FIMAR-949101 format. One record per residue (C-alpha): residue in one letter; x, y, z. Coordinates in steps of 0.001 Angstrom, whole numbers, padded with zeros to 6 digits, always signed. Example, Ala and Ser with C-alpha at 12.3 -4.5 7.8 and 13.67 -1.06 7.14 Angstrom:
2
A+012300-004500+007800S+013670-001060+007140
//
This chain:
165
M+000000+000000+000000A+001446+003336-001059I+001359+006409+001171M-000584+009117-000599R+000107+012837-000290Y-002702+014566+001606R-004650+017062-000465T-007254+019454+000810R-010800+019122-000433S-011841+021127-003458W-015209+022061-001892P-015533+024422+001067S-015543+022889+004517P-016958+024664+007580W-013849+023597+009504Q-011587+025057+006821E-013535+028316+006927L-013162+028441+010723E-009425+027744+010455D-009007+030436+007776M-010880+032949+009942S-008735+032053+012956N-005567+032579+010922R-006783+035947+009602L-007710+037132+013108S-004373+035981+014496R-002466+037852+011807A-004607+040964+012374F-003740+041002+016083G-000118+039951+015592E-000520+036568+017265S+000641+033163+016152S-002089+030713+015308P-001972+027131+016567L-003796+026258+013366A-001250+027808+011008R-000922+025626+007919D+002458+026764+006632G+004341+025623+009745H+006156+028931+010221D+004283+029951+013351W+003207+027535+016036L+002252+027411+019682P+003500+024662+021980A+000989+022757+024080V+001003+024172+027611N-000472+023016+030934V-000753+025187+034056E-001387+023344+037318E-001918+024704+040806T-000961+023101+044092K-001268+024608+047551D+002325+025903+047294E+002854+026820+043648L+001714+027149+040044V+003511+024870+037580L+003633+025586+033863T+004759+022801+031532A+005290+023283+027791E+005940+020561+025218L+008870+021618+023052P+009886+018541+021042G+013107+018787+019089M+014283+021800+021072T+016954+022366+023698Q+017061+024824+026570D+019270+027074+024418D+016363+027423+021946V+014028+028806+024641E+013909+032115+026509I+011775+033013+029548E+011195+036598+030614L+009193+038171+033436E+008136+041796+033068N+005254+043637+034747N+003900+040353+036119V+003723+038816+032617L+005691+035606+032076T+006712+035245+028423V+008075+032015+026954R+009540+032303+023460G+011734+030242+021244S+012564+029047+017785K+012859+025663+016130E+014813+025332+012905H+013344+024030+009667T+014918+020631+008939R+012888+019529+005913E+015196+018931+002960E+013930+017397-000238S+016337+015911-002765E+016276+013536-005711D+016316+010522-003425R+014073+011976-000704R+010658+013548-000863Y+008058+014085+001814H+004506+012819+001511L+003310+014234+004808W+004775+017073+006891E+002920+017962+010096R+005794+018964+012349R+005832+022650+013215W+008889+024866+012974G+009738+028522+013275S+009311+030843+016220F+006699+030918+018952Q+005764+033141+021859R+003347+032556+024734A+002586+035143+027432F+000834+034539+030759T-000311+037168+033240L+000619+035894+036677P-001653+036304+039676R-000431+038423+042595S-000189+035220+044610V+003013+034231+042762S+006386+035196+044236P+008220+036528+041142E+011718+036396+042644R+011382+032657+043385I+010352+031509+039876A+012600+028721+038548A+012615+026694+035339N+014144+023480+034042F+014182+021721+030684E+014284+017956+030288N+013405+015621+027402G+011735+018368+025371V+009539+019565+028241L+009962+022985+029832T+008775+023172+033454V+008400+026537+035191H+007820+026469+038965M+006118+029590+040330P+005941+029439+044136K+003136+031279+045886V+003812+034018+048430A+003277+032844+052001E+000114+034917+052385A-001493+033186+049383R-000860+029621+050514S-003801+027814+051941R-003724+027160+055657R-005989+025606+058200I-007709+027982+060595E-008363+026706+064082I-011861+027277+065446Q-011938+028745+068956A-014529+027675+071529G-016640+030277+073308G-017148+033903+072477Q-013619+035186+073039H-011714+036556+070089P-008481+034552+069681H-006304+037699+069611E-007616+039088+072914V-005015+038940+075646G-006107+038387+079267S-009662+038227+080499G-009912+041258+082752E-008851+044848+083031A-005526+045740+084575T-005689+047565+087912E-003174+049998+089296G-001863+049391+092725
//
C-alpha cells in the first residue's frame, strides 16, 4: 500500500472556513495561530497546574533544547519564546509525503496572579519539556484555621482589666 500525499478538499468545509478565519484574526492582532498551515508559526501545548504551594507551567517543546528557549518576566507577565529550525530537505532521493511537524518561532505570554512570588520563579528543561515552577507568596498559601470555643476573640489577651496598685 502506497502512502498518498494529503490534499485538501476542493469544496468548502466549515472547519476550513473556521481555520481560515482564525488565521486571519491571528495575523490581524499579531498573534501566532496554533492552526497555522504553513508551519512557520506555532504554539507549543502548555499546561498550568496549581498546588497549595505553587503554580507549575509545563510546555511541550519537542526537538528543542534549553538554548532554543527564553523566559522573561516583566510587569507580572511571564513570556516564553523560542525558535525551532526548519529541517525539511527534499532531494532527488528523498521527498516528503506528509509534513505535520511545526517549525519557526513561537511566543506565549501569561499574566501571573499576585499570589506568585516573582523572585522565586525557577525553570528546568528535560526531554523536550519545559517546566516553570512559580511558588506562591506565604500569604497566598492555603492554611488551616483553628476554630476557637466560646465567644472570646483569639487575639484578645487576658480576660480582665488591669488595675493599678
